[in-house]
C-alpha positions as semicolon CSV with decimal commas, in nm:
position;residue;x (nm);y (nm);z (nm)
1;D;1,054;-0,835;0,105
2;A;1,123;-0,530;-0,111
3;T;1,199;-0,770;-0,397
4;D;0,853;-0,926;-0,352
5;L;0,692;-0,582;-0,352
6;N;0,880;-0,476;-0,665
7;R;0,771;-0,797;-0,838
8;M;0,409;-0,740;-0,736
9;I;0,420;-0,384;-0,871
10;A;0,576;-0,506;-1,196
11;E;0,301;-0,768;-1,232
12;Q;0,047;-0,483;-1,231
13;R;0,207;-0,305;-1,529
14;G;-0,062;-0,118;-1,719
15;K;-0,242;-0,034;-1,394
16;V;-0,198;0,246;-1,144
17;V;-0,067;0,090;-0,821
18;L;-0,134;0,218;-0,469
19;V;0,090;0,077;-0,196
20;D;-0,020;0,125;0,166
21;F;0,253;0,068;0,430
22;W;0,078;0,013;0,764
23;A;0,067;-0,183;1,091
24;T;-0,205;-0,299;1,329
25;W;-0,028;-0,119;1,617
26;C;-0,040;0,213;1,428
27;T;-0,367;0,393;1,505
28;P;-0,351;0,633;1,206
29;C;-0,278;0,332;0,981
30;V;-0,578;0,140;1,110
31;E;-0,798;0,450;1,075
32;G;-0,674;0,515;0,719
33;F;-0,689;0,156;0,592
34;P;-1,063;0,163;0,508
35;H;-0,985;0,455;0,275
36;T;-0,736;0,234;0,087
37;V;-0,996;-0,043;0,061
38;G;-1,255;0,209;-0,059
39;L;-1,026;0,347;-0,329
40;A;-0,931;-0,005;-0,441
41;N;-1,297;-0,098;-0,479
42;K;-1,406;0,231;-0,637
43;Y;-1,132;0,245;-0,902
44;R;-1,052;-0,123;-0,966
45;G;-1,258;-0,122;-1,287
46;Q;-1,066;0,181;-1,414
47;G;-0,728;0,019;-1,358
48;L;-0,625;0,079;-0,995
49;A;-0,445;-0,202;-0,813
50;A;-0,377;-0,183;-0,439
51;I;-0,109;-0,363;-0,236
52;S;-0,066;-0,345;0,140
53;V;0,260;-0,394;0,327
54;S;0,232;-0,461;0,700
55;L;0,513;-0,371;0,941
56;D;0,372;-0,608;1,200
57;D;0,600;-0,879;1,331
58;P;0,567;-1,194;1,116
59;A;0,461;-1,381;1,433
60;D;0,147;-1,162;1,433
61;F;0,030;-1,306;1,101
62;V;-0,304;-1,421;1,246
63;K;-0,377;-1,077;1,392
64;V;-0,286;-0,907;1,062
65;N;-0,493;-1,152;0,861
66;R;-0,792;-1,108;1,091
67;F;-0,774;-0,730;1,043
68;L;-0,752;-0,766;0,664
69;V;-1,055;-0,997;0,661
70;T;-1,262;-0,757;0,874
71;Q;-1,165;-0,475;0,634
72;K;-1,269;-0,689;0,332
73;A;-0,931;-0,603;0,179
74;N;-0,944;-0,808;-0,141
75;F;-0,602;-0,720;-0,283
76;P;-0,247;-0,854;-0,234
77;H;-0,073;-0,816;0,102
78;L;0,279;-0,855;0,232
79;I;0,394;-0,888;0,591
80;S;0,750;-0,767;0,637
81;K;0,993;-1,032;0,748
82;Y;1,167;-0,752;0,939
83;G;0,871;-0,634;1,147
84;G;0,867;-0,258;1,197
85;G;1,230;-0,189;1,282
86;T;1,505;-0,001;1,105
87;D;1,576;-0,300;0,878
88;F;1,228;-0,257;0,735
89;M;1,280;0,116;0,687
90;D;1,608;0,050;0,505
91;A;1,473;-0,235;0,293
92;F;1,178;-0,029;0,167
93;E;1,365;0,304;0,161
94;L;1,124;0,472;0,400
95;D;1,240;0,785;0,575
96;A;0,953;0,825;0,820
97;A;0,707;0,626;1,023
98;V;0,388;0,473;0,891
99;P;0,136;0,523;0,752
100;H;0,319;0,572;0,425
101;Y;0,160;0,564;0,081
102;R;0,313;0,530;-0,265
103;L;0,141;0,571;-0,598
104;Y;0,288;0,427;-0,919
105;D;0,176;0,511;-1,271
106;R;0,075;0,260;-1,539
107;A;0,439;0,224;-1,647
108;G;0,541;0,123;-1,293
109;K;0,714;0,454;-1,214
110;L;0,683;0,592;-0,859
111;R;0,505;0,925;-0,902
112;Y;0,384;1,022;-0,554
113;Q;0,454;0,928;-0,194
114;W;0,319;1,055;0,134
115;N;0,408;1,019;0,501
116;G;0,081;1,022;0,692
117;M;-0,269;1,023;0,546
118;P;-0,269;1,226;0,223
119;D;-0,542;1,482;0,160
120;D;-0,505;1,453;-0,218
121;L;-0,469;1,075;-0,262
122;E;-0,795;1,023;-0,453
123;E;-0,722;1,325;-0,671
124;K;-0,378;1,183;-0,762
125;V;-0,527;0,836;-0,828
126;E;-0,774;0,995;-1,071
127;E;-0,494;1,197;-1,233
128;L;-0,282;0,887;-1,299
129;L;-0,580;0,679;-1,412
130;A;-0,660;0,949;-1,670
131;E;-0,312;0,925;-1,825
132;Q;-0,278;0,705;-2,130
133;P;-0,049;0,405;-2,083
């Protein structure tokens, strides 16, 4: 799981990477997800890559996939093999509930992370996109 995410981030080297940790059962996550899709679409041409990581139970794959399709989320997605329990929190080194966001610079270094919907996410995306690789 975390290994897959790290590989996906590494594959985006040279791009700014936004990771959205979410779940269909998390109302703030569902409400915030369109913002992630919007940022991904708005800044894709400038070098932003988005990845979503769902804490839904793997058995809920169809439900998760249906949500992603309705959101027109055209970027890579992972569904945790752990579901949303403490194993997930440990595997991804999360210290709080979702939604959780991480922003990596073009070199793949974690620069920002937020618990809950960040007020300054777009500002930080623009800041990292403006940096030279």
